[in-house]
DOGUTOR-717845 format. One line per field, with one value per atom (N, C-alpha, C, O): atom name; x, y, z; residue number from 1; residue in one letter. Coordinates in nm, 2 decimals, padded with zeros to 4 digits. Atoms other than C-alpha are relative to their C-alpha. Layout:
// residues N
atomo <- [CA,...]
x <- [X,...]
y <- [Y,...]
z <- [Z,...]
num <- [NUM,...]
residuo <- [a,...]
***
This chain:
// residues 182
atomo <- [N,CA,C,O,N,CA,C,O,N,CA,C,O,N,CA,C,O,N,CA,C,O,N,CA,C,O,N,CA,C,O,N,CA,C,O,N,CA,C,O,N,CA,C,O,N,CA,C,O,N,CA,C,O,N,CA,C,O,N,CA,C,O,N,CA,C,O,N,CA,C,O,N,CA,C,O,N,CA,C,O,N,CA,C,O,N,CA,C,O,N,CA,C,O,N,CA,C,O,N,CA,C,O,N,CA,C,O,N,CA,C,O,N,CA,C,O,N,CA,C,O,N,CA,C,O,N,CA,C,O,N,CA,C,O,N,CA,C,O,N,CA,C,O,N,CA,C,O,N,CA,C,O,N,CA,C,O,N,CA,C,O,N,CA,C,O,N,CA,C,O,N,CA,C,O,N,CA,C,O,N,CA,C,O,N,CA,C,O,N,CA,C,O,N,CA,C,O,N,CA,C,O,N,CA,C,O,N,CA,C,O,N,CA,C,O,N,CA,C,O,N,CA,C,O,N,CA,C,O,N,CA,C,O,N,CA,C,O,N,CA,C,O,N,CA,C,O,N,CA,C,O,N,CA,C,O,N,CA,C,O,N,CA,C,O,N,CA,C,O,N,CA,C,O,N,CA,C,O,N,CA,C,O,N,CA,C,O,N,CA,C,O,N,CA,C,O,N,CA,C,O,N,CA,C,O,N,CA,C,O,N,CA,C,O,N,CA,C,O,N,CA,C,O,N,CA,C,O,N,CA,C,O,N,CA,C,O,N,CA,C,O,N,CA,C,O,N,CA,C,O,N,CA,C,O,N,CA,C,O,N,CA,C,O,N,CA,C,O,N,CA,C,O,N,CA,C,O,N,CA,C,O,N,CA,C,O,N,CA,C,O,N,CA,C,O,N,CA,C,O,N,CA,C,O,N,CA,C,O,N,CA,C,O,N,CA,C,O,N,CA,C,O,N,CA,C,O,N,CA,C,O,N,CA,C,O,N,CA,C,O,N,CA,C,O,N,CA,C,O,N,CA,C,O,N,CA,C,O,N,CA,C,O,N,CA,C,O,N,CA,C,O,N,CA,C,O,N,CA,C,O,N,CA,C,O,N,CA,C,O,N,CA,C,O,N,CA,C,O,N,CA,C,O,N,CA,C,O,N,CA,C,O,N,CA,C,O,N,CA,C,O,N,CA,C,O,N,CA,C,O,N,CA,C,O,N,CA,C,O,N,CA,C,O,N,CA,C,O,N,CA,C,O,N,CA,C,O,N,CA,C,O,N,CA,C,O,N,CA,C,O,N,CA,C,O,N,CA,C,O,N,CA,C,O,N,CA,C,O,N,CA,C,O,N,CA,C,O,N,CA,C,O,N,CA,C,O,N,CA,C,O,N,CA,C,O,N,CA,C,O,N,CA,C,O,N,CA,C,O,N,CA,C,O,N,CA,C,O,N,CA,C,O,N,CA,C,O,N,CA,C,O,N,CA,C,O,N,CA,C,O,N,CA,C,O,N,CA,C,O,N,CA,C,O,N,CA,C,O,N,CA,C,O,N,CA,C,O,N,CA,C,O,N,CA,C,O,N,CA,C,O,N,CA,C,O,N,CA,C,O,N,CA,C,O,N,CA,C,O,N,CA,C,O,N,CA,C,O,N,CA,C,O,N,CA,C,O,N,CA,C,O,N,CA,C,O,N,CA,C,O,N,CA,C,O,N,CA,C,O,N,CA,C,O,N,CA,C,O,N,CA,C,O,N,CA,C,O,N,CA,C,O,N,CA,C,O,N,CA,C,O,N,CA,C,O,N,CA,C,O,N,CA,C,O,N,CA,C,O,N,CA,C,O,N,CA,C,O]
x <- [-00.09,07.86,00.04,-00.04,-00.03,08.06,00.08,00.15,-00.07,08.14,00.15,00.20,-00.13,08.49,00.07,00.09,-00.09,08.73,00.03,00.09,-00.12,08.84,00.00,-00.05,-00.05,09.00,00.02,00.09,-00.05,09.00,00.05,00.00,-00.04,09.16,-00.03,-00.03,00.04,09.08,00.08,00.07,-00.14,09.43,-00.05,-00.11,-00.01,09.45,00.14,00.21,-00.11,09.73,00.04,00.00,00.00,09.87,00.02,-00.04,-00.03,09.99,-00.14,-00.23,00.12,09.72,00.02,00.13,00.12,09.48,-00.05,-00.17,00.09,09.43,-00.07,-00.16,00.10,09.31,00.02,00.10,00.03,09.20,00.04,00.05,-00.09,09.34,-00.11,-00.16,00.12,09.08,00.08,00.17,-00.04,09.18,-00.10,-00.22,00.18,08.97,00.17,00.29,-00.09,09.10,-00.03,-00.15,-00.06,09.22,-00.17,-00.24,00.11,08.92,00.02,-00.07,00.02,09.05,-00.04,-00.07,00.01,09.01,-00.12,-00.17,00.03,08.80,-00.13,-00.24,00.07,08.62,-00.04,00.04,00.01,08.51,00.07,00.12,-00.07,08.64,00.00,-00.10,-00.01,08.72,-00.08,-00.12,00.09,08.53,00.11,00.23,-00.05,08.63,-00.04,-00.14,00.00,08.74,00.11,00.21,-00.16,08.98,00.06,00.00,-00.12,09.29,-00.02,00.01,-00.02,09.25,-00.04,-00.03,00.08,09.10,00.02,00.01,00.09,09.05,00.12,00.23,-00.07,09.19,00.11,00.06,-00.04,09.50,00.05,00.08,-00.05,09.62,00.14,00.19,-00.18,09.98,-00.06,00.03,00.09,09.71,00.05,00.11,00.03,09.68,-00.12,-00.13,00.14,09.30,00.01,-00.09,00.03,09.39,-00.05,00.03,00.02,09.21,00.08,00.09,-00.05,09.44,00.15,00.18,-00.04,09.68,00.02,00.11,00.05,09.53,-00.04,-00.05,00.02,09.46,00.14,00.17,-00.16,09.83,00.04,00.06,-00.07,09.95,-00.05,00.03,00.08,09.69,00.07,00.14,-00.04,09.80,00.14,00.19,-00.14,10.14,00.00,00.05,00.04,10.05,-00.03,00.01,00.02,09.88,00.03,00.01,-00.04,10.01,00.19,00.25,-00.10,10.34,00.04,00.15,-00.03,10.31,00.01,-00.07,-00.06,10.52,-00.08,-00.13,00.13,10.30,00.10,00.03,-00.01,10.54,-00.01,00.03,00.06,10.41,-00.10,-00.16,00.18,10.10,-00.03,00.04,00.02,09.96,-00.16,-00.23,00.07,09.66,-00.06,-00.01,00.09,09.38,-00.14,-00.17,00.11,09.06,-00.04,00.04,00.09,08.79,-00.13,-00.18,00.13,08.49,-00.09,-00.05,00.06,08.21,-00.01,-00.02,00.02,08.19,-00.08,-00.19,00.09,08.02,-00.05,00.04,00.03,07.85,-00.01,-00.13,-00.04,07.96,-00.04,00.03,00.10,07.66,00.03,00.04,00.02,07.66,00.18,00.19,-00.14,08.04,00.04,00.14,-00.04,08.00,00.11,00.20,-00.15,08.24,-00.01,-00.11,00.00,08.27,00.09,00.15,-00.08,08.46,00.09,00.10,-00.03,08.63,00.07,00.17,-00.12,08.75,00.10,00.05,-00.11,09.07,-00.01,-00.11,00.00,09.13,00.22,00.29,-00.15,09.52,00.05,00.02,-00.07,09.71,00.12,00.23,-00.12,09.96,00.11,00.09,-00.13,10.30,00.04,00.06,00.01,10.34,00.13,00.22,-00.07,10.54,00.03,00.10,00.01,10.50,-00.06,-00.16,00.00,10.49,-00.12,-00.11,00.02,10.22,00.03,00.01,-00.01,10.31,-00.09,-00.12,00.13,10.03,00.11,00.22,-00.04,10.10,-00.03,00.03,00.03,09.97,-00.11,-00.19,00.08,09.81,-00.08,-00.15,00.11,09.56,-00.08,-00.19,00.03,09.52,00.10,00.22,-00.05,09.54,-00.04,-00.04,00.01,09.44,00.01,-00.07,-00.01,09.51,-00.02,00.03,00.02,09.35,-00.04,-00.07,00.04,09.26,-00.11,-00.12,00.12,08.96,00.02,00.01,-00.04,09.04,-00.16,-00.25,00.05,08.89,-00.15,-00.27,00.09,08.73,-00.15,-00.26,00.12,08.50,-00.10,-00.20,00.05,08.40,-00.11,-00.23,00.04,08.30,-00.15,-00.27,00.11,08.10,-00.16,-00.21,00.12,07.76,-00.07,-00.02,00.10,07.53,00.08,00.02,-00.09,07.85,-00.02,-00.03,00.08,07.74,-00.12,-00.17,00.12,07.42,-00.09,-00.04,00.12,07.10,00.05,00.13,-00.03,07.19,-00.12,-00.15,00.16,06.83,-00.02,-00.09,00.01,06.88,00.06,00.01,-00.02,07.13,-00.12,-00.15,00.12,06.82,-00.07,-00.10,00.13,06.59,00.09,00.03,-00.07,06.85,00.01,-00.04,-00.02,06.96,-00.09,-00.08,00.10,06.67,00.04,-00.03,-00.03,06.90,00.08,00.14,-00.06,07.00,00.14,00.23,-00.12,07.28,00.03,-00.05,-00.05,07.53,00.06,00.05,-00.07,07.74,00.06,00.01,-00.07,08.00,00.04,00.09,-00.06,08.09,00.12,00.13,-00.10,08.39,00.11,00.18,-00.06,08.56,-00.11,-00.22,00.03,08.51,-00.02,-00.03,00.02,08.48,-00.16,-00.23,00.17,08.13,00.08,00.13,-00.01,08.20,-00.09,-00.13,00.11,07.93,-00.03,00.08,00.03,07.82,00.09,00.11,-00.10,08.05,00.06,00.04,-00.11,08.29,-00.08,-00.03,00.13,07.93,00.00,00.01,00.08,07.84,00.11,00.08,-00.09,08.17,00.05,00.10,00.02,08.20,-00.08,-00.04,00.10,07.88,00.02,-00.01,-00.02,07.95,00.14,00.16,-00.09,08.25,00.00,00.07,00.04,08.13,-00.06,-00.02,00.08,07.86,00.05,00.00,-00.05,08.09,00.11,00.15,-00.05,08.32,-00.08,-00.05,00.13,08.00,00.02,00.10,00.04,07.92,00.04,00.16,-00.08,07.94,00.11,00.08,-00.14,08.30,00.01,00.04,-00.03,08.35,00.14,00.22,-00.13,08.68,00.09,00.21,-00.10,08.75,00.03,00.12,-00.06,08.78,00.13,00.23,-00.11,08.97,00.14,00.25,-00.16,09.24,00.06,00.18,-00.05,09.27,00.05,00.17,-00.02,09.29,00.16,00.26,-00.11,09.57,00.11,00.23,-00.09,09.73,00.05,00.17,-00.04,09.76,00.09,00.18,-00.08,09.91,00.16,00.27,-00.11,10.16,00.10,00.20,-00.14,10.34,00.10,00.20]
y <- [-00.05,01.33,-00.04,-00.01,00.10,01.11,00.16,00.26,-00.09,01.31,00.01,-00.11,-00.07,01.47,00.02,00.14,-00.05,01.45,00.15,00.19,-00.13,01.80,-00.03,-00.09,-00.01,01.91,00.13,00.19,-00.13,02.26,-00.01,-00.10,-00.02,02.33,00.16,00.27,-00.14,02.59,00.00,-00.06,-00.01,02.69,00.11,00.21,-00.11,02.87,00.03,-00.06,-00.03,03.06,-00.03,00.03,00.00,02.91,00.13,00.13,-00.11,03.28,00.03,-00.01,-00.05,03.46,00.12,00.16,00.10,03.58,-00.10,-00.13,00.12,03.27,00.04,-00.02,-00.01,03.40,-00.13,-00.22,00.07,03.20,00.01,00.13,-00.07,03.20,-00.01,-00.12,00.00,03.29,00.03,00.11,-00.01,03.30,00.09,00.08,-00.02,03.49,-00.06,-00.05,00.06,03.31,00.03,00.05,-00.05,03.41,00.03,-00.07,-00.02,03.54,-00.12,-00.16,00.10,03.29,-00.16,-00.23,00.18,02.91,00.00,00.10,00.04,02.71,-00.04,-00.06,00.01,02.65,00.16,00.24,-00.08,02.89,00.14,00.20,-00.11,03.20,00.13,00.14,-00.10,03.52,00.03,00.13,00.08,03.33,00.03,00.05,-00.02,03.40,-00.18,-00.24,00.09,03.05,-00.02,00.05,00.05,02.83,-00.08,-00.14,00.04,02.74,-00.15,-00.22,00.11,02.42,-00.09,-00.01,00.02,02.21,-00.18,-00.25,00.12,01.87,-00.06,-00.03,00.17,01.52,-00.02,-00.02,00.04,01.43,-00.15,-00.17,00.11,01.05,00.02,-00.07,00.05,01.14,00.06,00.08,-00.01,01.24,-00.10,-00.09,00.10,00.90,-00.05,-00.15,-00.03,00.95,00.07,00.09,-00.06,01.11,00.15,00.23,-00.17,01.47,00.09,00.20,-00.10,01.57,00.09,00.20,00.01,01.51,00.12,00.20,-00.09,01.71,00.14,00.23,-00.10,02.00,00.07,00.18,-00.04,02.04,00.06,00.19,00.01,02.02,00.12,00.20,-00.18,02.32,00.09,00.18,-00.11,02.52,00.04,00.15,-00.03,02.48,00.05,00.16,-00.06,02.54,00.16,00.25,-00.21,02.87,00.11,00.23,-00.11,03.03,-00.02,00.05,00.03,02.87,-00.06,-00.04,00.05,02.70,-00.15,-00.21,00.15,02.37,-00.05,00.00,00.08,02.08,00.01,00.03,-00.01,02.09,00.07,00.03,-00.12,02.40,-00.01,00.10,00.04,02.25,-00.12,-00.21,00.08,02.04,-00.04,00.02,00.04,01.83,-00.01,-00.07,00.04,01.84,-00.08,-00.16,00.05,01.75,-00.02,00.00,-00.01,01.69,00.00,-00.04,-00.04,01.86,-00.12,-00.12,00.01,01.65,00.06,00.17,-00.01,01.60,00.07,00.04,00.00,01.82,00.04,00.11,-00.01,01.86,00.08,00.11,-00.05,02.09,00.02,00.02,00.06,02.07,00.00,-00.07,-00.06,02.29,-00.07,-00.11,00.12,02.11,-00.10,-00.16,00.17,01.78,-00.01,-00.09,00.01,01.82,-00.06,00.00,00.08,01.57,00.14,00.20,-00.12,01.87,-00.06,00.06,00.03,01.74,00.11,00.16,-00.09,01.97,00.02,00.04,00.06,01.94,00.12,00.20,-00.02,02.13,00.01,-00.08,-00.01,02.25,00.12,00.23,-00.08,02.44,00.07,00.00,-00.05,02.67,00.07,00.17,-00.04,02.71,00.17,00.21,-00.13,03.08,00.03,-00.06,-00.06,03.33,-00.06,-00.01,00.02,03.14,00.11,00.18,-00.07,03.33,-00.04,-00.16,-00.01,03.37,00.02,00.13,-00.08,03.38,-00.02,-00.14,00.03,03.42,-00.07,-00.03,00.02,03.22,00.06,00.01,-00.06,03.41,-00.05,00.01,00.09,03.15,-00.03,-00.04,00.02,03.05,00.11,00.15,-00.12,03.33,00.11,00.11,-00.12,03.67,00.10,00.22,-00.10,03.77,-00.06,-00.16,00.08,03.65,00.10,00.21,-00.10,03.77,-00.12,-00.24,00.08,03.64,00.07,00.19,-00.01,03.62,-00.03,-00.15,00.04,03.63,-00.15,-00.16,00.10,03.27,00.06,00.03,-00.04,03.45,00.06,00.01,-00.03,03.63,-00.15,-00.18,00.15,03.25,-00.01,00.02,00.10,03.10,00.12,00.09,-00.08,03.42,-00.02,-00.01,00.00,03.37,00.05,00.17,-00.09,03.51,00.05,00.07,-00.03,03.59,-00.06,00.01,00.03,03.34,-00.04,-00.14,-00.01,03.41,-00.08,-00.12,00.02,03.27,00.06,00.15,-00.10,03.45,-00.05,-00.15,00.03,03.48,00.00,-00.08,00.00,03.60,-00.07,-00.08,00.10,03.37,-00.12,-00.17,00.10,03.09,00.03,-00.07,-00.02,03.25,00.01,00.02,00.00,03.26,-00.16,-00.23,00.15,02.90,-00.09,-00.20,00.08,02.77,-00.14,-00.24,00.10,02.59,00.09,00.19,-00.07,02.66,00.07,00.03,-00.08,02.92,00.11,00.18,-00.08,03.07,00.11,00.12,-00.08,03.37,00.07,00.06,-00.06,03.57,00.11,00.10,-00.12,03.92,00.05,00.03,-00.06,04.09,00.08,00.04,-00.16,04.42,-00.02,-00.06,00.05,04.40,-00.11,-00.10,00.11,04.05,-00.05,-00.04,00.09,03.86,-00.17,-00.22,00.10,03.54,-00.12,-00.16,00.08,03.25,-00.12,-00.16,00.15,02.93,-00.09,-00.04,00.14,02.58,00.11,00.08,-00.06,02.85,00.00,-00.05,-00.09,03.00,-00.18,-00.19,00.10,02.62,-00.06,-00.07,00.04,02.50,00.08,00.03,-00.09,02.79,00.00,00.01,00.08,02.67,-00.10,-00.11,00.16,02.33,-00.01,-00.10,00.02,02.40,00.15,00.14,-00.02,02.67,-00.05,-00.03,00.11,02.42,-00.09,-00.17,00.09,02.21,00.01,-00.09,-00.03,02.41,00.03,00.01,-00.06,02.55,-00.12,-00.11,00.08,02.23,-00.08,-00.12,00.00,02.13,-00.15,-00.22,00.10,01.88,00.00,-00.12,00.01,01.97,-00.05,00.04,00.12,01.68,00.14,00.18,-00.08,01.93,00.14,00.20,-00.13,02.25,-00.02,00.04,00.04,02.06,-00.02,00.00,00.06,01.92,00.14,00.17,-00.14,02.28,00.06,00.05,-00.09,02.47,-00.10,-00.03,00.07,02.18,00.01,-00.02,-00.03,02.26,00.11,00.11,-00.14,02.61,00.02,00.10,00.02,02.54,-00.06,-00.04,00.09,02.31,00.06,00.02,-00.06,02.55,00.14,00.17]
z <- [-00.04,00.96,00.15,00.24,-00.13,01.26,00.09,00.06,-00.14,01.60,00.00,00.00,-00.01,01.62,00.09,00.10,-00.15,01.97,-00.04,-00.14,-00.04,02.07,00.22,00.31,-00.15,02.42,00.01,-00.07,00.01,02.58,00.12,00.19,-00.18,02.93,00.05,-00.01,-00.10,03.17,00.07,00.18,-00.07,03.27,00.06,00.02,-00.11,03.58,00.06,00.09,-00.07,03.73,00.13,00.23,-00.17,04.01,00.09,00.20,-00.06,04.14,00.02,-00.05,-00.02,04.33,-00.09,-00.12,-00.02,04.21,-00.05,-00.03,00.05,03.99,-00.15,-00.20,00.12,03.68,-00.08,-00.05,00.08,03.41,-00.14,-00.18,00.15,03.03,-00.10,-00.13,00.15,02.75,-00.15,-00.14,00.18,02.34,-00.06,-00.05,00.16,02.05,-00.06,-00.04,00.10,01.77,-00.14,-00.16,00.08,01.44,-00.13,-00.16,00.09,01.20,-00.14,-00.20,00.10,00.93,00.00,-00.10,-00.06,01.11,-00.09,-00.14,00.02,00.99,00.10,00.05,-00.11,01.30,00.11,00.13,-00.14,01.58,-00.02,00.07,00.03,01.39,00.09,00.15,-00.08,01.58,00.11,00.17,-00.20,01.90,00.09,00.06,-00.15,02.27,00.03,00.01,-00.06,02.43,00.02,00.00,-00.06,02.59,-00.10,-00.19,00.08,02.44,-00.02,00.08,00.03,02.27,-00.13,-00.23,00.16,01.93,00.02,00.12,00.04,01.79,00.03,00.01,00.00,01.89,-00.13,-00.24,00.08,01.70,00.03,00.14,00.01,01.63,00.13,00.20,-00.09,01.83,00.15,00.24,-00.13,02.14,00.08,00.18,-00.09,02.22,00.03,00.10,-00.09,02.28,00.12,00.19,-00.16,02.57,00.01,-00.04,00.01,02.62,00.02,-00.04,-00.02,02.85,-00.12,-00.17,00.16,02.56,-00.10,-00.13,00.11,02.31,00.09,00.01,00.01,02.52,00.05,00.00,00.02,02.65,-00.15,-00.16,00.09,02.32,-00.10,-00.16,00.03,02.20,00.09,00.03,-00.06,02.44,-00.01,00.01,00.06,02.33,-00.12,-00.12,00.09,02.00,-00.04,-00.11,-00.01,02.08,00.07,00.05,-00.11,02.34,00.08,00.16,-00.02,02.38,00.12,00.15,-00.19,02.76,-00.05,-00.11,-00.02,02.79,00.07,00.17,-00.12,02.91,00.10,00.21,-00.12,03.16,00.12,00.23,-00.05,03.29,00.04,00.07,-00.06,03.41,00.04,00.00,-00.08,03.60,00.02,00.10,-00.02,03.54,00.13,00.22,-00.12,03.81,-00.01,00.08,00.03,03.65,-00.10,-00.19,00.13,03.39,00.07,00.17,-00.07,03.37,-00.16,-00.28,00.08,03.18,-00.18,-00.23,00.18,02.76,-00.02,00.03,00.09,02.56,-00.11,-00.17,00.14,02.24,-00.05,-00.03,00.10,01.99,-00.11,-00.21,00.11,01.77,-00.21,-00.30,00.10,01.50,-00.13,-00.24,00.07,01.41,00.03,00.01,-00.03,01.55,00.10,00.11,-00.11,01.81,00.11,00.16,-00.12,02.14,00.08,-00.01,-00.06,02.38,00.10,00.15,-00.14,02.67,00.05,-00.01,-00.05,02.91,00.12,00.24,-00.16,03.16,00.09,00.06,-00.04,03.42,00.04,00.08,00.01,03.43,00.08,00.04,-00.06,03.67,-00.04,-00.02,00.07,03.51,00.12,00.19,-00.11,03.74,-00.04,-00.15,-00.01,03.87,-00.10,-00.12,00.07,03.61,-00.16,-00.25,00.18,03.28,-00.09,-00.06,00.09,03.00,-00.08,-00.11,00.12,02.74,-00.16,-00.21,00.12,02.38,-00.12,-00.15,00.07,02.11,-00.14,-00.18,00.13,01.81,-00.13,-00.23,00.11,01.55,-00.13,-00.20,00.09,01.34,00.01,-00.09,-00.01,01.51,00.10,00.07,-00.10,01.81,-00.01,-00.03,00.03,01.79,00.13,00.15,-00.12,02.11,00.14,00.16,-00.19,02.51,00.10,00.11,-00.13,02.85,00.07,00.04,-00.11,03.16,00.09,00.11,-00.05,03.36,00.20,00.23,-00.13,03.78,-00.02,-00.09,-00.01,03.89,00.10,00.10,-00.12,04.17,-00.09,-00.08,00.13,03.88,-00.04,00.03,00.00,03.71,00.09,00.06,-00.12,04.05,00.07,00.10,-00.06,04.18,-00.04,-00.15,00.03,04.21,-00.09,-00.07,00.11,03.94,-00.14,-00.25,00.13,03.69,-00.11,-00.21,00.12,03.46,-00.02,00.03,00.02,03.32,-00.08,-00.19,00.12,03.14,-00.11,-00.06,00.14,02.74,-00.04,-00.09,00.04,02.70,-00.16,-00.22,00.12,02.36,-00.10,-00.22,00.12,02.21,00.02,-00.09,-00.04,02.38,-00.10,-00.16,00.09,02.14,-00.15,-00.26,00.17,01.83,00.00,-00.08,00.05,01.87,00.03,-00.02,-00.01,02.01,00.15,00.17,-00.08,02.31,00.16,00.16,-00.08,02.66,-00.02,-00.09,00.05,02.66,00.17,00.24,-00.10,02.92,-00.06,-00.18,00.02,02.93,00.12,00.24,-00.11,03.12,-00.08,-00.20,00.03,03.07,00.13,00.25,-00.10,03.19,-00.08,-00.17,00.05,03.10,-00.19,-00.21,00.11,02.71,-00.08,-00.21,00.05,02.65,00.03,00.13,-00.01,02.59,-00.03,-00.14,-00.03,02.70,00.00,00.11,00.00,02.55,-00.09,-00.11,00.09,02.33,00.11,00.22,-00.03,02.42,00.13,00.25,-00.14,02.65,00.10,00.21,-00.12,02.86,00.04,00.17,-00.02,02.87,00.12,00.24,-00.08,03.01,00.13,00.23,-00.11,03.23,00.15,00.27,-00.06,03.37,00.07,00.19,-00.05,03.44,00.10,00.19,-00.09,03.59,00.12,00.22,-00.14,03.83,00.10,00.22,-00.09,03.96,00.03,00.12,-00.08,04.00,00.09,00.15,-00.09,04.18,00.13,00.25,-00.13,04.40,00.07,00.17,-00.03,04.46,00.17,00.19,-00.15,04.87,-00.05,-00.14,00.00,04.91,-00.09,-00.12,00.10,04.57,00.00,00.04,00.04,04.48,-00.13,-00.14,00.09,04.19,00.05,00.00,-00.10,04.43,00.07,00.07,-00.09,04.66,-00.05,00.01,00.11,04.39,-00.03,00.00,00.08,04.22,00.14,00.14,-00.11,04.60,00.05,00.05,-00.02,04.69,-00.11,-00.09,00.14,04.35,00.05,00.07,-00.02,04.45,00.12,00.13,-00.14,04.79,-00.03,00.02,00.05,04.62,-00.11,-00.16,00.09,04.41,00.05,-00.03]
num <- [1,1,1,1,2,2,2,2,3,3,3,3,4,4,4,4,5,5,5,5,6,6,6,6,7,7,7,7,8,8,8,8,9,9,9,9,10,10,10,10,11,11,11,11,12,12,12,12,13,13,13,13,14,14,14,14,15,15,15,15,16,16,16,16,17,17,17,17,18,18,18,18,19,19,19,19,20,20,20,20,21,21,21,21,22,22,22,22,23,23,23,23,24,24,24,24,25,25,25,25,26,26,26,26,27,27,27,27,28,28,28,28,29,29,29,29,30,30,30,30,31,31,31,31,32,32,32,32,33,33,33,33,34,34,34,34,35,35,35,35,36,36,36,36,37,37,37,37,38,38,38,38,39,39,39,39,40,40,40,40,41,41,41,41,42,42,42,42,43,43,43,43,44,44,44,44,45,45,45,45,46,46,46,46,47,47,47,47,48,48,48,48,49,49,49,49,50,50,50,50,51,51,51,51,52,52,52,52,53,53,53,53,54,54,54,54,55,55,55,55,56,56,56,56,57,57,57,57,58,58,58,58,59,59,59,59,60,60,60,60,61,61,61,61,62,62,62,62,63,63,63,63,64,64,64,64,65,65,65,65,66,66,66,66,67,67,67,67,68,68,68,68,69,69,69,69,70,70,70,70,71,71,71,71,72,72,72,72,73,73,73,73,74,74,74,74,75,75,75,75,76,76,76,76,77,77,77,77,78,78,78,78,79,79,79,79,80,80,80,80,81,81,81,81,82,82,82,82,83,83,83,83,84,84,84,84,85,85,85,85,86,86,86,86,87,87,87,87,88,88,88,88,89,89,89,89,90,90,90,90,91,91,91,91,92,92,92,92,93,93,93,93,94,94,94,94,95,95,95,95,96,96,96,96,97,97,97,97,98,98,98,98,99,99,99,99,100,100,100,100,101,101,101,101,102,102,102,102,103,103,103,103,104,104,104,104,105,105,105,105,106,106,106,106,107,107,107,107,108,108,108,108,109,109,109,109,110,110,110,110,111,111,111,111,112,112,112,112,113,113,113,113,114,114,114,114,115,115,115,115,116,116,116,116,117,117,117,117,118,118,118,118,119,119,119,119,120,120,120,120,121,121,121,121,122,122,122,122,123,123,123,123,124,124,124,124,125,125,125,125,126,126,126,126,127,127,127,127,128,128,128,128,129,129,129,129,130,130,130,130,131,131,131,131,132,132,132,132,133,133,133,133,134,134,134,134,135,135,135,135,136,136,136,136,137,137,137,137,138,138,138,138,139,139,139,139,140,140,140,140,141,141,141,141,142,142,142,142,143,143,143,143,144,144,144,144,145,145,145,145,146,146,146,146,147,147,147,147,148,148,148,148,149,149,149,149,150,150,150,150,151,151,151,151,152,152,152,152,153,153,153,153,154,154,154,154,155,155,155,155,156,156,156,156,157,157,157,157,158,158,158,158,159,159,159,159,160,160,160,160,161,161,161,161,162,162,162,162,163,163,163,163,164,164,164,164,165,165,165,165,166,166,166,166,167,167,167,167,168,168,168,168,169,169,169,169,170,170,170,170,171,171,171,171,172,172,172,172,173,173,173,173,174,174,174,174,175,175,175,175,176,176,176,176,177,177,177,177,178,178,178,178,179,179,179,179,180,180,180,180,181,181,181,181,182,182,182,182]
residuo <- [x,x,x,x,x,x,x,x,x,x,x,x,x,x,x,x,x,x,x,x,x,x,x,x,x,x,x,x,x,x,x,x,x,x,x,x,x,x,x,x,x,x,x,x,x,x,x,x,x,x,x,x,x,x,x,x,x,x,x,x,x,x,x,x,x,x,x,x,x,x,x,x,x,x,x,x,x,x,x,x,x,x,x,x,x,x,x,x,x,x,x,x,x,x,x,x,x,x,x,x,x,x,x,x,x,x,x,x,x,x,x,x,x,x,x,x,x,x,x,x,x,x,x,x,x,x,x,x,x,x,x,x,x,x,x,x,x,x,x,x,x,x,x,x,x,x,x,x,x,x,x,x,x,x,x,x,x,x,x,x,x,x,x,x,x,x,x,x,x,x,x,x,x,x,x,x,x,x,x,x,x,x,x,x,x,x,x,x,x,x,x,x,x,x,x,x,x,x,x,x,x,x,x,x,x,x,x,x,x,x,x,x,x,x,x,x,x,x,x,x,x,x,x,x,x,x,x,x,x,x,x,x,x,x,x,x,x,x,x,x,x,x,x,x,x,x,x,x,x,x,x,x,x,x,x,x,x,x,x,x,x,x,x,x,x,x,x,x,x,x,x,x,x,x,x,x,x,x,x,x,x,x,x,x,x,x,x,x,x,x,x,x,x,x,x,x,x,x,x,x,x,x,x,x,x,x,x,x,x,x,x,x,x,x,x,x,x,x,x,x,x,x,x,x,x,x,x,x,x,x,x,x,x,x,x,x,x,x,x,x,x,x,x,x,x,x,x,x,x,x,x,x,x,x,x,x,x,x,x,x,x,x,x,x,x,x,x,x,x,x,x,x,x,x,x,x,x,x,x,x,x,x,x,x,x,x,x,x,x,x,x,x,x,x,x,x,x,x,x,x,x,x,x,x,x,x,x,x,x,x,x,x,x,x,x,x,x,x,x,x,x,x,x,x,x,x,x,x,x,x,x,x,x,x,x,x,x,x,x,x,x,x,x,x,x,x,x,x,x,x,x,x,x,x,x,x,x,x,x,x,x,x,x,x,x,x,x,x,x,x,x,x,x,x,x,x,x,x,x,x,x,x,x,x,x,x,x,x,x,x,x,x,x,x,x,x,x,x,x,x,x,x,x,x,x,x,x,x,x,x,x,x,x,x,x,x,x,x,x,x,x,x,x,x,x,x,x,x,x,x,x,x,x,x,x,x,x,x,x,x,x,x,x,x,x,x,x,x,x,x,x,x,x,x,x,x,x,x,x,x,x,x,x,x,x,x,x,x,x,x,x,x,x,x,x,x,x,x,x,x,x,x,x,x,x,x,x,x,x,x,x,x,x,x,x,x,x,x,x,x,x,x,x,x,x,x,x,x,x,x,x,x,x,x,x,x,x,x,x,x,x,x,x,x,x,x,x,x,x,x,x,x,x,x,x,x,x,x,x,x,x,x,x,x,x,x,x,x,x,x,x,x,x,x,x,x,x,x,x,x,x,x,x,x,x,x,x,x,x,x,x,x,x,x,x,x,x,x,x,x,x,x,x,x,x,x,x,x,x,x,x,x,x,x,x,x,x,x,x,x,x,x,x,x,x,x,x,x,x,x,x,x,x,x,x,x,x,x,x,x,x,x,x,x,x,x,x,x]
***
């Protein structure tokens, strides 16, 4: 079975305190049913092979956010989602202040946000030892309120937090510049 391309968006609201958008996927979906994740999905030929286009299309389908209301500021390394053979490219986008989120109810049953400061705080993303033992691979998690965010999304958040915290992080500088420009 060949690998399929997919993209997700780490969508951050421009207005303080800069929350990141997460979705809860519908229970009837073929892939990742009922899981918490970042908006996104499988690449479509209409996306022209561009992960940002895929991520923005999916954000619009899942939460009715118009692509014109999001400024893409970066991309993280591609991640393999081995159980379903997806190559997932995370993109980072800044969402204009006052953007409403409307759940589509076909793919998405819930939406919530987590403060950016919580995600990048030292130690907030931790080694998910129980899932590591179960899955036999390195796993990370973030707990926020009643939400346990793990799996591929946990790995993406770990990559994001590490990139953000790196000295002279270009991604952090680009995000902060986009906040100032909003």
